FIKOLZA-1660 file (N, C-alpha, C; in steps of 0.1 Angstrom, whole numbers, plus 5000, padded with zeros to 4 digits):
% residues 246
   i   px   py   pz ch aa at
   1 5008 4988 5000  A  M  N
   1 5000 5000 5000  A  M CA
   1 5009 5012 5000  A  M  C
   2 5006 5021 4991  A  S  N
   2 5014 5034 4990  A  S CA
   2 5009 5043 5001  A  S  C
   3 5017 5054 5002  A  F  N
   3 5014 5064 5012  A  F CA
   3 5000 5070 5010  A  F  C
   4 4997 5073 4997  A  F  N
   4 4984 5080 4994  A  F CA
   4 4972 5070 4995  A  F  C
   5 4975 5057 4995  A  D  N
   5 4964 5048 4997  A  D CA
   5 4961 5045 5012  A  D  C
   6 4970 5050 5021  A  K  N
   6 4970 5047 5035  A  K CA
   6 4957 5052 5041  A  K  C
   7 4951 5043 5049  A  K  N
   7 4939 5046 5057  A  K CA
   7 4941 5057 5067  A  K  C
   8 4932 5066 5069  A  I  N
   8 4932 5076 5079  A  I CA
   8 4920 5075 5088  A  I  C
   9 4920 5082 5099  A  K  N
   9 4907 5083 5107  A  K CA
   9 4897 5090 5099  A  K  C
  10 4884 5086 5099  A  P  N
  10 4874 5093 5092  A  P CA
  10 4874 5108 5096  A  P  C
  11 4876 5112 5108  A  S  N
  11 4876 5126 5112  A  S CA
  11 4888 5134 5106  A  S  C
  12 4898 5127 5101  A  E  N
  12 4909 5133 5094  A  E CA
  12 4906 5137 5080  A  E  C
  13 4895 5131 5074  A  L  N
  13 4892 5133 5060  A  L CA
  13 4887 5147 5058  A  L  C
  14 4880 5153 5068  A  F  N
  14 4874 5166 5066  A  F CA
  14 4882 5177 5072  A  F  C
  15 4884 5188 5064  A  P  N
  15 4892 5199 5069  A  P CA
  15 4884 5207 5080  A  P  C
  16 4890 5214 5088  A  P  N
  16 4883 5223 5098  A  P CA
  16 4873 5232 5091  A  P  C
  17 4861 5233 5096  A  G  N
  17 4851 5242 5090  A  G CA
  17 4843 5237 5079  A  G  C
  18 4845 5224 5075  A  F  N
  18 4837 5218 5064  A  F CA
  18 4823 5219 5067  A  F  C
  19 4815 5223 5056  A  V  N
  19 4801 5224 5057  A  V CA
  19 4794 5213 5048  A  V  C
  20 4786 5205 5054  A  D  N
  20 4779 5195 5046  A  D CA
  20 4767 5202 5040  A  D  C
  21 4767 5203 5026  A  I  N
  21 4756 5210 5020  A  I CA
  21 4745 5201 5014  A  I  C
  22 4746 5188 5017  A  H  N
  22 4736 5179 5012  A  H CA
  22 4733 5168 5023  A  H  C
  23 4722 5169 5029  A  S  N
  23 4718 5159 5039  A  S CA
  23 4703 5160 5042  A  S  C
  24 4698 5149 5049  A  H  N
  24 4684 5148 5051  A  H CA
  24 4682 5146 5066  A  H  C
  25 4684 5157 5074  A  L  N
  25 4684 5156 5088  A  L CA
  25 4672 5161 5096  A  L  C
  26 4663 5168 5089  A  L  N
  26 4651 5173 5095  A  L CA
  26 4641 5161 5098  A  L  C
  27 4635 5161 5109  A  P  N
  27 4627 5149 5113  A  P CA
  27 4613 5148 5106  A  P  C
  28 4611 5136 5101  A  G  N
  28 4597 5133 5095  A  G CA
  28 4592 5142 5084  A  G  C
  29 4602 5146 5075  A  I  N
  29 4598 5155 5064  A  I CA
  29 4600 5149 5051  A  I  C
  30 4609 5138 5050  A  D  N
  30 4611 5131 5038  A  D CA
  30 4616 5117 5041  A  D  C
  31 4625 5112 5033  A  D  N
  31 4630 5098 5035  A  D CA
  31 4642 5098 5043  A  D  C
  32 4645 5109 5050  A  G  N
  32 4657 5110 5059  A  G CA
  32 4653 5106 5073  A  G  C
  33 4658 5114 5083  A  A  N
  33 4655 5111 5097  A  A CA
  33 4640 5110 5099  A  A  C
  34 4636 5100 5106  A  K  N
  34 4621 5097 5108  A  K CA
  34 4616 5105 5120  A  K  C
  35 4624 5108 5130  A  N  N
  35 4619 5115 5141  A  N CA
  35 4631 5124 5147  A  N  C
  36 4628 5132 5157  A  I  N
  36 4638 5141 5163  A  I CA
  36 4649 5134 5169  A  I  C
  37 4646 5122 5176  A  E  N
  37 4657 5114 5182  A  E CA
  37 4667 5109 5172  A  E  C
  38 4662 5105 5160  A  T  N
  38 4671 5100 5150  A  T CA
  38 4679 5112 5144  A  T  C
  39 4673 5123 5143  A  S  N
  39 4680 5135 5138  A  S CA
  39 4692 5138 5147  A  S  C
  40 4690 5138 5160  A  I  N
  40 4700 5141 5169  A  I CA
  40 4711 5130 5169  A  I  C
  41 4707 5118 5168  A  E  N
  41 4717 5107 5168  A  E CA
  41 4726 5108 5156  A  E  C
  42 4720 5111 5144  A  I  N
  42 4728 5112 5132  A  I CA
  42 4738 5123 5133  A  I  C
  43 4733 5135 5138  A  I  N
  43 4742 5146 5139  A  I CA
  43 4753 5144 5149  A  I  C
  44 4750 5137 5160  A  Q  N
  44 4761 5133 5170  A  Q CA
  44 4771 5125 5163  A  Q  C
  45 4767 5115 5156  A  K  N
  45 4776 5106 5149  A  K CA
  45 4785 5114 5138  A  K  C
  46 4778 5123 5131  A  M  N
  46 4785 5130 5121  A  M CA
  46 4795 5140 5128  A  M  C
  47 4792 5145 5139  A  Q  N
  47 4801 5154 5146  A  Q CA
  47 4813 5146 5151  A  Q  C
  48 4811 5134 5155  A  A  N
  48 4823 5125 5159  A  A CA
  48 4832 5122 5147  A  A  C
  49 4826 5123 5135  A  L  N
  49 4834 5120 5123  A  L CA
  49 4840 5133 5117  A  L  C
  50 4838 5144 5124  A  G  N
  50 4844 5157 5120  A  G CA
  50 4835 5167 5113  A  G  C
  51 4822 5165 5113  A  I  N
  51 4813 5174 5106  A  I CA
  51 4804 5181 5116  A  I  C
  52 4805 5194 5118  A  S  N
  52 4796 5201 5127  A  S CA
  52 4788 5212 5121  A  S  C
  53 4790 5214 5108  A  N  N
  53 4782 5225 5101  A  N CA
  53 4774 5218 5090  A  N  C
  54 4761 5222 5090  A  F  N
  54 4751 5215 5081  A  F CA
  54 4742 5226 5074  A  F  C
  55 4742 5225 5061  A  R  N
  55 4731 5231 5054  A  R CA
  55 4722 5220 5049  A  R  C
  56 4713 5215 5057  A  T  N
  56 4705 5203 5055  A  T CA
  56 4695 5206 5044  A  T  C
  57 4692 5195 5036  A  T  N
  57 4684 5197 5024  A  T CA
  57 4673 5187 5022  A  T  C
  58 4662 5188 5029  A  P  N
  58 4651 5179 5027  A  P CA
  58 4646 5179 5012  A  P  C
  59 4641 5168 5008  A  H  N
  59 4635 5167 4994  A  H CA
  59 4623 5176 4993  A  H  C
  60 4622 5181 4981  A  V  N
  60 4610 5188 4976  A  V CA
  60 4607 5181 4963  A  V  C
  61 4596 5173 4963  A  L  N
  61 4592 5165 4952  A  L CA
  61 4577 5165 4950  A  L  C
  62 4572 5169 4939  A  G  N
  62 4558 5169 4936  A  G CA
  62 4551 5156 4938  A  G  C
  63 4540 5155 4945  A  G  N
  63 4533 5143 4946  A  G CA
  63 4538 5133 4957  A  G  C
  64 4550 5137 4962  A  V  N
  64 4556 5128 4972  A  V CA
  64 4559 5136 4985  A  V  C
  65 4569 5145 4984  A  W  N
  65 4573 5154 4995  A  W CA
  65 4571 5168 4991  A  W  C
  66 4559 5173 4991  A  E  N
  66 4555 5186 4986  A  E CA
  66 4558 5197 4998  A  E  C
  67 4571 5197 5001  A  N  N
  67 4575 5207 5012  A  N CA
  67 4575 5221 5006  A  N  C
  68 4573 5230 5015  A  S  N
  68 4574 5245 5012  A  S CA
  68 4584 5251 5021  A  S  C
  69 4586 5264 5019  A  S  N
  69 4595 5271 5028  A  S CA
  69 4590 5270 5043  A  S  C
  70 4577 5271 5044  A  T  N
  70 4570 5271 5058  A  T CA
  70 4573 5258 5065  A  T  C
  71 4570 5246 5058  A  T  N
  71 4571 5233 5064  A  T CA
  71 4586 5230 5068  A  T  C
  72 4595 5235 5059  A  I  N
  72 4609 5232 5061  A  I CA
  72 4614 5240 5073  A  I  C
  73 4610 5253 5074  A  K  N
  73 4615 5261 5085  A  K CA
  73 4609 5258 5098  A  K  C
  74 4597 5252 5098  A  E  N
  74 4591 5247 5110  A  E CA
  74 4599 5236 5116  A  E  C
  75 4603 5226 5107  A  K  N
  75 4611 5215 5112  A  K CA
  75 4625 5219 5116  A  K  C
  76 4630 5229 5109  A  E  N
  76 4643 5235 5113  A  E CA
  76 4643 5241 5127  A  E  C
  77 4633 5248 5130  A  A  N
  77 4631 5254 5143  A  A CA
  77 4630 5243 5154  A  A  C
  78 4623 5233 5151  A  L  N
  78 4621 5221 5160  A  L CA
  78 4635 5215 5163  A  L  C
  79 4643 5212 5153  A  L  N
  79 4656 5206 5154  A  L CA
  79 4665 5215 5162  A  L  C
  80 4665 5228 5158  A  K  N
  80 4675 5237 5165  A  K CA
  80 4671 5238 5180  A  K  C
  81 4659 5238 5183  A  A  N
  81 4655 5238 5197  A  A CA
  81 4660 5226 5205  A  A  C
  82 4659 5214 5198  A  E  N
  82 4663 5202 5205  A  E CA
  82 4679 5202 5206  A  E  C
  83 4686 5207 5196  A  L  N
  83 4700 5208 5197  A  L CA
  83 4704 5217 5209  A  L  C
  84 4697 5228 5210  A  K  N
  84 4700 5237 5221  A  K CA
  84 4697 5231 5235  A  K  C
  85 4686 5224 5235  A  A  N
  85 4682 5217 5248  A  A CA
  85 4692 5207 5252  A  A  C
  86 4699 5201 5243  A  K  N
  86 4709 5191 5246  A  K CA
  86 4723 5197 5247  A  K  C
  87 4724 5210 5246  A  G  N
  87 4737 5216 5248  A  G CA
  87 4747 5214 5237  A  G  C
  88 4741 5212 5225  A  M  N
  88 4750 5209 5213  A  M CA
  88 4752 5223 5206  A  M  C
  89 4758 5232 5213  A  D  N
  89 4759 5246 5208  A  D CA
  89 4770 5247 5197  A  D  C
  90 4778 5237 5195  A  S  N
  90 4788 5238 5185  A  S CA
  90 4783 5234 5171  A  S  C
  91 4771 5229 5171  A  I  N
  91 4765 5225 5158  A  I CA
  91 4759 5238 5151  A  I  C
  92 4762 5240 5139  A  Q  N
  92 4756 5250 5131  A  Q CA
  92 4747 5244 5120  A  Q  C
  93 4735 5248 5120  A  L  N
  93 4725 5241 5111  A  L CA
  93 4716 5251 5105  A  L  C
  94 4714 5250 5092  A  Y  N
  94 4705 5258 5084  A  Y CA
  94 4698 5249 5074  A  Y  C
  95 4685 5251 5073  A  A  N
  95 4677 5242 5064  A  A CA
  95 4674 5249 5051  A  A  C
  96 4678 5242 5040  A  S  N
  96 4675 5246 5027  A  S CA
  96 4666 5235 5021  A  S  C
  97 4669 5231 5009  A  A  N
  97 4661 5220 5003  A  A CA
  97 4669 5214 4991  A  A  C
  98 4665 5202 4987  A  E  N
  98 4670 5196 4975  A  E CA
  98 4658 5195 4966  A  E  C
  99 4658 5203 4956  A  Y  N
  99 4646 5205 4947  A  Y CA
  99 4646 5196 4935  A  Y  C
 100 4637 5187 4934  A  M  N
 100 4635 5180 4921  A  M CA
 100 4630 5189 4911  A  M  C
 101 4637 5189 4899  A  M  N
 101 4633 5198 4889  A  M CA
 101 4621 5193 4881  A  M  C
 102 4609 5195 4888  A  D  N
 102 4596 5191 4882  A  D CA
 102 4587 5202 4882  A  D  C
 103 4574 5200 4879  A  D  N
 103 4564 5210 4878  A  D CA
 103 4562 5217 4891  A  D  C
 104 4562 5209 4902  A  Y  N
 104 4560 5214 4915  A  Y CA
 104 4571 5225 4919  A  Y  C
 105 4583 5221 4916  A  F  N
 105 4594 5230 4918  A  F CA
 105 4593 5243 4909  A  F  C
 106 4589 5241 4897  A  Y  N
 106 4587 5252 4888  A  Y CA
 106 4577 5262 4893  A  Y  C
 107 4566 5257 4899  A  N  N
 107 4556 5266 4905  A  N CA
 107 4562 5273 4917  A  N  C
 108 4569 5266 4925  A  L  N
 108 4576 5273 4937  A  L CA
 108 4585 5284 4932  A  L  C
 109 4593 5281 4922  A  L  N
 109 4602 5290 4916  A  L CA
 109 4595 5303 4912  A  L  C
 110 4584 5301 4905  A  M  N
 110 4577 5312 4899  A  M CA
 110 4570 5321 4911  A  M  C
 111 4567 5314 4922  A  K  N
 111 4561 5321 4933  A  K CA
 111 4572 5326 4943  A  K  C
 112 4585 5324 4940  A  N  N
 112 4596 5328 4949  A  N CA
 112 4595 5321 4962  A  N  C
 113 4590 5309 4963  A  D  N
 113 4589 5301 4975  A  D CA
 113 4601 5292 4976  A  D  C
 114 4613 5297 4976  A  I  N
 114 4625 5289 4975  A  I CA
 114 4635 5293 4986  A  I  C
 115 4642 5282 4991  A  I  N
 115 4652 5285 5001  A  I CA
 115 4665 5281 4996  A  I  C
 116 4674 5290 4992  A  P  N
 116 4687 5287 4987  A  P CA
 116 4696 5281 4998  A  P  C
 117 4706 5274 4993  A  L  N
 117 4716 5269 5003  A  L CA
 117 4723 5280 5010  A  L  C
 118 4727 5290 5003  A  K  N
 118 4732 5303 5008  A  K CA
 118 4733 5312 4997  A  K  C
 119 4731 5325 4999  A  D  N
 119 4731 5335 4989  A  D CA
 119 4722 5331 4978  A  D  C
 120 4727 5329 4966  A  N  N
 120 4719 5325 4954  A  N CA
 120 4721 5311 4949  A  N  C
 121 4728 5302 4957  A  Y  N
 121 4730 5288 4953  A  Y CA
 121 4718 5280 4956  A  Y  C
 122 4714 5271 4947  A  L  N
 122 4702 5263 4948  A  L CA
 122 4705 5249 4945  A  L  C
 123 4703 5240 4954  A  L  N
 123 4705 5226 4952  A  L CA
 123 4693 5219 4945  A  L  C
 124 4696 5213 4933  A  V  N
 124 4686 5207 4925  A  V CA
 124 4690 5193 4921  A  V  C
 125 4680 5185 4917  A  E  N
 125 4683 5171 4913  A  E CA
 125 4673 5168 4902  A  E  C
 126 4676 5156 4895  A  M  N
 126 4667 5151 4885  A  M CA
 126 4663 5137 4889  A  M  C
 127 4653 5132 4882  A  S  N
 127 4649 5118 4883  A  S CA
 127 4661 5109 4880  A  S  C
 128 4661 5097 4886  A  F  N
 128 4672 5088 4883  A  F CA
 128 4668 5079 4870  A  F  C
 129 4656 5081 4865  A  L  N
 129 4651 5074 4854  A  L CA
 129 4654 5081 4841  A  L  C
 130 4652 5094 4841  A  N  N
 130 4654 5103 4829  A  N CA
 130 4654 5117 4833  A  N  C
 131 4660 5126 4825  A  P  N
 131 4660 5140 4828  A  P CA
 131 4647 5146 4824  A  P  C
 132 4643 5157 4830  A  P  N
 132 4630 5164 4825  A  P CA
 132 4631 5168 4811  A  P  C
 133 4620 5167 4804  A  F  N
 133 4621 5170 4789  A  F CA
 133 4624 5184 4787  A  F  C
 134 4621 5193 4796  A  N  N
 134 4623 5207 4795  A  N CA
 134 4635 5212 4804  A  N  C
 135 4645 5203 4805  A  L  N
 135 4656 5206 4814  A  L CA
 135 4663 5219 4811  A  L  C
 136 4666 5222 4799  A  S  N
 136 4673 5234 4795  A  S CA
 136 4665 5246 4799  A  S  C
 137 4652 5246 4797  A  D  N
 137 4643 5257 4801  A  D CA
 137 4643 5259 4816  A  D  C
 138 4643 5248 4824  A  I  N
 138 4642 5249 4838  A  I CA
 138 4655 5255 4843  A  I  C
 139 4667 5251 4838  A  I  N
 139 4680 5256 4842  A  I CA
 139 4680 5271 4839  A  I  C
 140 4675 5275 4827  A  F  N
 140 4675 5289 4823  A  F CA
 140 4666 5297 4832  A  F  C
 141 4654 5292 4836  A  Q  N
 141 4645 5299 4845  A  Q CA
 141 4651 5301 4859  A  Q  C
 142 4658 5290 4864  A  I  N
 142 4665 5291 4876  A  I CA
 142 4675 5303 4876  A  I  C
 143 4682 5305 4865  A  Q  N
 143 4692 5316 4865  A  Q CA
 143 4685 5329 4862  A  Q  C
 144 4674 5329 4855  A  V  N
 144 4666 5342 4853  A  V CA
 144 4662 5347 4867  A  V  C
 145 4658 5338 4876  A  K  N
 145 4654 5342 4889  A  K CA
 145 4666 5346 4898  A  K  C
 146 4678 5345 4893  A  G  N
 146 4689 5350 4900  A  G CA
 146 4697 5339 4908  A  G  C
 147 4693 5326 4906  A  Y  N
 147 4700 5315 4913  A  Y CA
 147 4711 5308 4905  A  Y  C
 148 4720 5302 4912  A  K  N
 148 4730 5293 4906  A  K CA
 148 4726 5279 4909  A  K  C
 149 4723 5271 4899  A  P  N
 149 4719 5257 4901  A  P CA
 149 4731 5248 4905  A  P  C
 150 4730 5242 4916  A  V  N
 150 4740 5232 4921  A  V CA
 150 4734 5218 4919  A  V  C
 151 4739 5211 4909  A  L  N
 151 4733 5198 4906  A  L CA
 151 4738 5187 4915  A  L  C
 152 4729 5181 4923  A  A  N
 152 4732 5171 4932  A  A CA
 152 4736 5158 4925  A  A  C
 153 4746 5151 4930  A  H  N
 153 4750 5138 4926  A  H CA
 153 4749 5135 4911  A  H  C
 154 4755 5142 4902  A  P  N
 154 4755 5139 4888  A  P CA
 154 4760 5125 4884  A  P  C
 155 4768 5120 4893  A  E  N
 155 4773 5106 4890  A  E CA
 155 4762 5096 4891  A  E  C
 156 4751 5099 4897  A  R  N
 156 4740 5089 4898  A  R CA
 156 4730 5089 4887  A  R  C
 157 4732 5098 4877  A  Y  N
 157 4723 5098 4866  A  Y CA
 157 4729 5089 4855  A  Y  C
 158 4725 5076 4855  A  I  N
 158 4731 5066 4847  A  I CA
 158 4729 5069 4832  A  I  C
 159 4719 5076 4829  A  Y  N
 159 4716 5079 4814  A  Y CA
 159 4726 5089 4808  A  Y  C
 160 4735 5094 4816  A  Y  N
 160 4746 5102 4811  A  Y CA
 160 4760 5095 4811  A  Y  C
 161 4760 5083 4817  A  H  N
 161 4773 5076 4819  A  H CA
 161 4780 5073 4806  A  H  C
 162 4773 5071 4795  A  D  N
 162 4780 5068 4782  A  D CA
 162 4783 5080 4773  A  D  C
 163 4779 5092 4778  A  D  N
 163 4781 5103 4770  A  D CA
 163 4785 5115 4779  A  D  C
 164 4798 5117 4781  A  F  N
 164 4802 5128 4790  A  F CA
 164 4800 5142 4784  A  F  C
 165 4797 5142 4771  A  S  N
 165 4794 5155 4765  A  S CA
 165 4782 5161 4772  A  S  C
 166 4773 5153 4776  A  K  N
 166 4760 5158 4783  A  K CA
 166 4764 5164 4796  A  K  C
 167 4773 5159 4803  A  Y  N
 167 4778 5165 4815  A  Y CA
 167 4784 5179 4812  A  Y  C
 168 4792 5179 4801  A  E  N
 168 4798 5192 4797  A  E CA
 168 4788 5202 4794  A  E  C
 169 4777 5198 4787  A  K  N
 169 4767 5207 4783  A  K CA
 169 4760 5213 4795  A  K  C
 170 4758 5205 4806  A  L  N
 170 4752 5210 4818  A  L CA
 170 4760 5220 4825  A  L  C
 171 4773 5218 4825  A  I  N
 171 4783 5228 4831  A  I CA
 171 4783 5241 4822  A  I  C
 172 4783 5239 4809  A  A  N
 172 4782 5251 4800  A  A CA
 172 4769 5258 4802  A  A  C
 173 4759 5251 4806  A  A  N
 173 4746 5258 4808  A  A CA
 173 4745 5265 4821  A  A  C
 174 4755 5263 4830  A  G  N
 174 4755 5271 4842  A  G CA
 174 4754 5262 4855  A  G  C
 175 4754 5249 4853  A  C  N
 175 4753 5240 4865  A  C CA
 175 4766 5238 4872  A  C  C
 176 4766 5238 4885  A  L  N
 176 4777 5235 4893  A  L CA
 176 4775 5221 4899  A  L  C
 177 4785 5212 4898  A  F  N
 177 4783 5198 4902  A  F CA
 177 4786 5195 4917  A  F  C
 178 4778 5188 4924  A  Q  N
 178 4780 5184 4937  A  Q CA
 178 4782 5169 4938  A  Q  C
 179 4794 5164 4942  A  L  N
 179 4796 5150 4944  A  L CA
 179 4790 5145 4957  A  L  C
 180 4784 5133 4956  A  N  N
 180 4780 5126 4968  A  N CA
 180 4792 5118 4973  A  N  C
 181 4796 5121 4985  A  L  N
 181 4808 5115 4991  A  L CA
 181 4807 5100 4990  A  L  C
 182 4795 5095 4993  A  Y  N
 182 4794 5080 4994  A  Y CA
 182 4795 5073 4981  A  Y  C
 183 4795 5081 4970  A  A  N
 183 4797 5074 4957  A  A CA
 183 4811 5068 4956  A  A  C
 184 4820 5074 4963  A  L  N
 184 4834 5069 4963  A  L CA
 184 4836 5055 4970  A  L  C
 185 4825 5051 4977  A  A  N
 185 4826 5039 4985  A  A CA
 185 4818 5028 4979  A  A  C
 186 4815 5029 4966  A  N  N
 186 4806 5019 4959  A  N CA
 186 4793 5018 4965  A  N  C
 187 4788 5028 4972  A  H  N
 187 4775 5027 4979  A  H CA
 187 4764 5027 4969  A  H  C
 188 4766 5032 4957  A  Y  N
 188 4755 5032 4947  A  Y CA
 188 4758 5023 4936  A  Y  C
 189 4769 5015 4937  A  G  N
 189 4773 5006 4927  A  G CA
 189 4786 5010 4921  A  G  C
 190 4793 5000 4915  A  K  N
 190 4806 5002 4909  A  K CA
 190 4806 5012 4897  A  K  C
 191 4795 5011 4890  A  G  N
 191 4794 5020 4878  A  G CA
 191 4793 5034 4882  A  G  C
 192 4786 5037 4893  A  V  N
 192 4785 5051 4897  A  V CA
 192 4798 5055 4903  A  V  C
 193 4805 5047 4910  A  T  N
 193 4818 5050 4916  A  T CA
 193 4828 5053 4904  A  T  C
 194 4828 5045 4894  A  K  N
 194 4837 5047 4883  A  K CA
 194 4835 5061 4876  A  K  C
 195 4822 5064 4874  A  V  N
 195 4819 5077 4868  A  V CA
 195 4822 5089 4878  A  V  C
 196 4820 5087 4890  A  A  N
 196 4823 5097 4900  A  A CA
 196 4838 5100 4900  A  A  C
 197 4846 5089 4899  A  M  N
 197 4861 5091 4899  A  M CA
 197 4865 5098 4886  A  M  C
 198 4858 5095 4875  A  Q  N
 198 4862 5102 4862  A  Q CA
 198 4858 5116 4863  A  Q  C
 199 4846 5120 4868  A  L  N
 199 4843 5134 4869  A  L CA
 199 4852 5141 4879  A  L  C
 200 4856 5134 4889  A  L  N
 200 4865 5140 4899  A  L CA
 200 4878 5143 4893  A  L  C
 201 4884 5134 4886  A  K  N
 201 4897 5135 4880  A  K CA
 201 4897 5145 4868  A  K  C
 202 4886 5147 4862  A  K  N
 202 4884 5157 4851  A  K CA
 202 4882 5171 4857  A  K  C
 203 4880 5172 4870  A  G  N
 203 4878 5185 4876  A  G CA
 203 4864 5191 4873  A  G  C
 204 4854 5182 4871  A  M  N
 204 4841 5187 4868  A  M CA
 204 4832 5190 4880  A  M  C
 205 4836 5185 4891  A  Y  N
 205 4829 5188 4904  A  Y CA
 205 4834 5202 4909  A  Y  C
 206 4824 5209 4916  A  T  N
 206 4828 5221 4923  A  T CA
 206 4827 5219 4938  A  T  C
 207 4816 5211 4942  A  Y  N
 207 4813 5209 4956  A  Y CA
 207 4812 5195 4960  A  Y  C
 208 4812 5192 4973  A  V  N
 208 4810 5179 4978  A  V CA
 208 4800 5179 4990  A  V  C
 209 4792 5169 4991  A  G  N
 209 4783 5168 5003  A  G CA
 209 4781 5153 5005  A  G  C
 210 4775 5150 5017  A  T  N
 210 4773 5136 5020  A  T CA
 210 4761 5129 5015  A  T  C
 211 4750 5137 5015  A  D  N
 211 4736 5131 5012  A  D CA
 211 4732 5121 5022  A  D  C
 212 4736 5123 5035  A  T  N
 212 4732 5114 5045  A  T CA
 212 4717 5114 5048  A  T  C
 213 4712 5102 5048  A  H  N
 213 4698 5100 5051  A  H CA
 213 4696 5093 5065  A  H  C
 214 4705 5084 5068  A  H  N
 214 4704 5076 5080  A  H CA
 214 4717 5071 5085  A  H  C
 215 4717 5065 5096  A  L  N
 215 4730 5061 5103  A  L CA
 215 4738 5051 5094  A  L  C
 216 4731 5043 5087  A  R  N
 216 4739 5033 5079  A  R CA
 216 4748 5040 5069  A  R  C
 217 4744 5051 5064  A  H  N
 217 4752 5059 5054  A  H CA
 217 4766 5062 5060  A  H  C
 218 4767 5064 5073  A  L  N
 218 4779 5069 5079  A  L CA
 218 4791 5059 5079  A  L  C
 219 4787 5046 5078  A  Y  N
 219 4798 5036 5077  A  Y CA
 219 4806 5038 5064  A  Y  C
 220 4800 5044 5054  A  A  N
 220 4808 5045 5041  A  A CA
 220 4820 5055 5043  A  A  C
 221 4819 5064 5052  A  I  N
 221 4830 5073 5054  A  I CA
 221 4842 5066 5058  A  I  C
 222 4841 5056 5066  A  E  N
 222 4853 5048 5070  A  E CA
 222 4860 5042 5058  A  E  C
 223 4852 5038 5048  A  K  N
 223 4858 5031 5036  A  K CA
 223 4865 5041 5027  A  K  C
 224 4861 5054 5027  A  I  N
 224 4868 5063 5018  A  I CA
 224 4878 5072 5025  A  I  C
 225 4880 5070 5038  A  A  N
 225 4890 5078 5045  A  A CA
 225 4904 5073 5043  A  A  C
 226 4910 5078 5032  A  T  N
 226 4924 5075 5028  A  T CA
 226 4931 5088 5024  A  T  C
 227 4944 5087 5025  A  Q  N
 227 4952 5099 5021  A  Q CA
 227 4949 5103 5006  A  Q  C
 228 4947 5092 4997  A  K  N
 228 4945 5095 4983  A  K CA
 228 4932 5103 4981  A  K  C
 229 4921 5098 4988  A  N  N
 229 4908 5105 4986  A  N CA
 229 4909 5119 4992  A  N  C
 230 4916 5120 5003  A  K  N
 230 4917 5133 5010  A  K CA
 230 4923 5143 5000  A  K  C
 231 4933 5139 4993  A  K  N
 231 4940 5147 4983  A  K CA
 231 4931 5151 4971  A  K  C
 232 4924 5140 4966  A  L  N
 232 4915 5142 4955  A  L CA
 232 4904 5152 4958  A  L  C
 233 4899 5151 4971  A  L  N
 233 4887 5159 4975  A  L CA
 233 4891 5173 4980  A  L  C
 234 4903 5175 4982  A  S  N
 234 4908 5188 4988  A  S CA
 234 4902 5200 4981  A  S  C
 235 4903 5201 4968  A  P  N
 235 4897 5213 4961  A  P CA
 235 4882 5215 4963  A  P  C
 236 4875 5203 4964  A  L  N
 236 4861 5204 4966  A  L CA
 236 4857 5208 4980  A  L  C
 237 4865 5203 4990  A  F  N
 237 4863 5208 5004  A  F CA
 237 4866 5223 5005  A  F  C
 238 4876 5228 4998  A  E  N
 238 4880 5242 4999  A  E CA
 238 4869 5250 4993  A  E  C
 239 4863 5246 4981  A  N  N
 239 4853 5253 4975  A  N CA
 239 4840 5254 4983  A  N  C
 240 4837 5242 4989  A  T  N
 240 4825 5241 4997  A  T CA
 240 4826 5250 5010  A  T  C
 241 4837 5250 5016  A  I  N
 241 4839 5259 5028  A  I CA
 241 4839 5273 5024  A  I  C
 242 4845 5277 5013  A  R  N
 242 4846 5291 5008  A  R CA
 242 4832 5296 5005  A  R  C
 243 4823 5288 4999  A  D  N
 243 4810 5294 4994  A  D CA
 243 4799 5291 5004  A  D  C
 244 4800 5282 5014  A  F  N
 244 4789 5279 5022  A  F CA
 244 4791 5280 5037  A  F  C
 245 4803 5286 5041  A  S  N
 245 4805 5287 5056  A  S CA
 245 4795 5297 5062  A  S  C
 246 4792 5295 5075  A  F  N
 246 4783 5303 5082  A  F CA
 246 4789 5316 5086  A  F  C
% end
């Protein structure tokens, strides 16, 4: 094993001040934490792994999780109150959303019922089955409204795997790519990991987040905690801290 393949402690993977910009920690609002106790347990485990700053992002998906700014902020207030009650004052948490680019999102966008990650950055995603037929128009409208689209986990859209020019077109259209950290641990399959590494080595990612939904996800951090991955991820960590610090 070379020096750069050497295993490190999971807490050594993350630089000081890292902000996780993609997670599902609000209780009972999507397929993430089911209750407030689970939310706290996940956050405690993540803190032990070196992450104390969160811009958590519940799903907003038409017909499934039709969350609004109001429902999200209500859950945020509940979780912050519980963190305070438990003396977890070192945790910084802000609730935004992960918006599926569908008709429900489009209506929210037109009504300005949107919670950005910070400033004008907006976390968006697509179906894992196929992109929206009007993808170009949605991306354009996001920018017309003054937002910068941050595309969650592009490595997971398998319909792009055989044609990297489609990824290039998304970047050219104004999308910033966010890597799911767990993709490097074969969590979504070897094909996704292969594409994630290709995108990473090509410098096509700007940011990194965990996309943590539950405690089982956290075991993947141990698998990817190596000197090699830390070096590869360093620019993404720096960008994420730069643009999303509290």
